[in-house]
C-alpha positions in Angstrom: 12.3 -24.2 9.9 11.4 -22.1 12.9 11.5 -19.0 10.8 9.2 -20.5 8.2 6.7 -21.6 10.8 6.7 -18.2 12.4 6.2 -16.5 9.0 3.3 -18.9 8.2 1.6 -18.2 11.5 2.2 -14.4 11.2 0.7 -14.5 7.7 -2.5 -16.1 9.0 -2.7 -13.3 11.6 -2.3 -10.7 8.8 -5.1 -12.4 6.9 -7.4 -12.3 9.9 -6.6 -8.7 10.5 -7.2 -7.9 6.9 -10.7 -9.4 7.2 -11.4 -7.3 10.3 -10.0 -4.2 8.7 -11.9 -4.4 5.4 -15.0 -6.4 6.2 -15.8 -5.5 9.8 -14.4 -2.0 10.4 -15.1 -0.8 6.8 -12.8 2.2 7.3 -11.2 1.7 3.9 -14.5 1.6 1.9 -15.8 4.5 3.8 -13.4 6.7 1.8 -14.5 5.3 -1.5 -17.2 7.0 -3.7 -19.1 6.1 -6.8 -19.8 8.3 -9.8 -23.3 9.7 -10.6 -24.6 8.2 -13.8 -22.3 5.2 -13.5 -23.3 3.6 -16.8 -22.6 6.8 -18.7 -19.2 7.0 -17.0 -18.4 3.4 -17.7 -19.2 3.9 -21.4 -17.1 7.0 -21.5 -14.1 5.4 -19.8 -14.2 2.3 -22.0 -14.3 4.5 -25.1 -11.4 6.7 -24.1 -9.1 4.3 -22.3 -7.4 3.4 -25.6 -4.2 2.1 -23.9 -6.1 -0.8 -22.3 -5.6 -1.9 -18.7 -3.3 0.6 -16.9 -3.0 3.8 -14.9 -4.7 6.8 -16.3 -4.3 10.4 -15.2 -6.5 13.4 -15.8 -5.2 16.0 -16.8 -2.4 14.1 -18.5 1.0 15.8 -18.7 1.7 16.2 -22.4 5.3 16.8 -23.5 6.1 19.4 -26.1 8.1 18.3 -29.2 11.9 18.4 -28.7 12.2 21.1 -31.4 9.5 23.2 -29.9 10.3 26.8 -29.0 10.7 27.7 -25.4 7.5 29.6 -25.3 5.7 26.6 -26.8 7.1 24.3 -24.1 6.0 26.8 -21.5 2.5 27.0 -22.9 2.2 23.2 -22.6 3.4 23.4 -19.0 1.0 26.3 -18.2 -1.9 24.5 -19.7 -1.3 21.4 -17.6 -0.8 23.4 -14.4 -4.0 25.3 -15.0 -6.0 22.2 -15.7 -4.7 20.4 -12.6 -5.3 23.4 -10.3 -8.9 23.9 -11.6 -9.8 20.2 -11.7 -11.1 17.6 -12.0 -8.0 15.6 -11.2 -8.0 11.8 -11.6 -5.4 9.2 -10.8 -7.0 5.8 -11.4 -6.4 2.2 -12.4 -8.7 1.5 -15.3 -9.6 -1.8 -16.9 -11.8 -1.0 -19.8 -12.6 -4.6 -20.8 -13.7 -7.8 -19.2 -11.7 -9.7 -16.6 -12.4 -12.8 -14.5 -12.4 -11.9 -10.8 -11.7 -14.6 -8.2 -12.0 -13.7 -4.6 -10.3 -17.0 -3.7 -7.3 -16.3 -5.9 -6.9 -12.8 -4.5 -7.1 -14.1 -0.9 -4.4 -16.7 -1.6 -2.3 -13.9 -3.2 -2.8 -11.8 -0.1 -1.6 -14.6 2.2 1.4 -15.3 0.0 2.2 -11.5 0.2 2.0 -11.6 4.0 4.1 -14.7 4.2 7.0 -13.3 2.3 6.8 -10.0 4.2 6.7 -11.9 7.5 9.6 -14.1 6.3 11.8 -11.1 5.8 10.9 -9.8 9.3 11.5 -13.2 10.9 14.9 -13.4 9.3 15.7 -10.0 10.7 14.5 -10.8 14.2 16.3 -14.1 14.1 19.7 -12.3 14.2 18.7 -9.8 16.8 19.1 -9.8 20.6 16.2 -7.8 21.9 13.5 -8.2 24.6 10.2 -9.6 23.3 8.4 -6.3 23.3 11.2 -4.6 21.5 10.9 -7.3 18.8 7.2 -6.6 18.5 8.0 -2.9 18.3 10.4 -3.5 15.5 7.6 -5.2 13.5 5.3 -2.3 14.2 8.0 0.0 13.0 8.2 -2.1 9.8 4.5 -1.4 9.3 5.1 2.3 9.7 8.0 2.1 7.3 5.7 0.5 4.7 3.3 3.4 5.0 6.0 6.0 4.7 7.6 4.5 1.6 4.4 3.3 -0.2 1.5 5.5 1.0 3.0 8.9 1.7 4.4 9.3 -1.9 0.9 8.7 -3.2 -0.4 11.5 -0.9 2.5 13.8 -1.8 2.3 13.4 -5.6 -1.1 12.0 -6.5 -3.4 13.6 -4.0 -4.5 10.6 -1.9 -6.9 12.2 0.6 -5.3 12.7 4.0 -8.0 10.7 5.7 -7.3 7.7 3.5 -3.6 8.1 4.0 -4.0 8.0 7.8 -6.3 4.9 7.6 -3.8 3.0 5.4 -0.8 3.9 7.6 -2.6 2.9 10.8 -3.7 -0.3 9.2 -0.1 -1.2 8.3 1.0 -0.5 11.9 -1.8 -2.6 13.5 -1.3 -5.4 11.0 2.5 -5.8 11.7 2.1 -5.2 15.4 -0.2 -8.2 15.6 2.1 -10.2 13.3 5.0 -9.1 15.6 3.3 -10.6 18.6 3.7 -14.0 16.8 7.1 -13.4 15.2 8.6 -12.0 18.4 7.5 -15.0 20.4 9.0 -17.5 18.0 12.2 -15.9 16.7 14.9 -13.7 18.1 16.9 -13.9 21.3 16.3 -12.2 24.6 19.3 -10.3 26.1 21.3 -12.3 28.7 23.0 -10.9 31.8 26.4 -11.3 29.9 25.0 -9.4 27.0 23.8 -6.6 29.3 27.3 -6.3 30.9 28.9 -6.0 27.4 26.6 -3.1 26.5 
């Protein structure tokens, strides 16, 4: 029960930090940009996103037919490499049609996300014997880990701007440091004198 309570409190801390990060600091939105002639762009996207809601890439990597000659396969590869190098390059989530947007539902989903993440960390801390600040540091390291496994691959392969990569990673670390202040206070064990002698 202590682990669940700790995770609930930590998830609320994450929610509050998310509000500060997105609504007060605005450092995420500062890296976002709109298109000129937005209505024309919206019409063009809706017309050409034939697969419906999904991830779209421009240029798209076409695959040559299996029975294509080696030079034909190379030509397809060269065409793609040239188009990507010269630009424009786009990696985007596209929803061409209508969709009901609910801020309330999204906020609830965000808290649920934070709760389960905090629950995993609380379970880990519960079996550790570490000083309080080391438990907090472990949570901060978890935030850094999240950035390394989720954000850096997008920078490596899909050209996330370096500025946005750094903001996202710092955001993770701050979020889980704050959560760690709560989790570390409620779960985990401090080393005892006997423990220190054994190590």
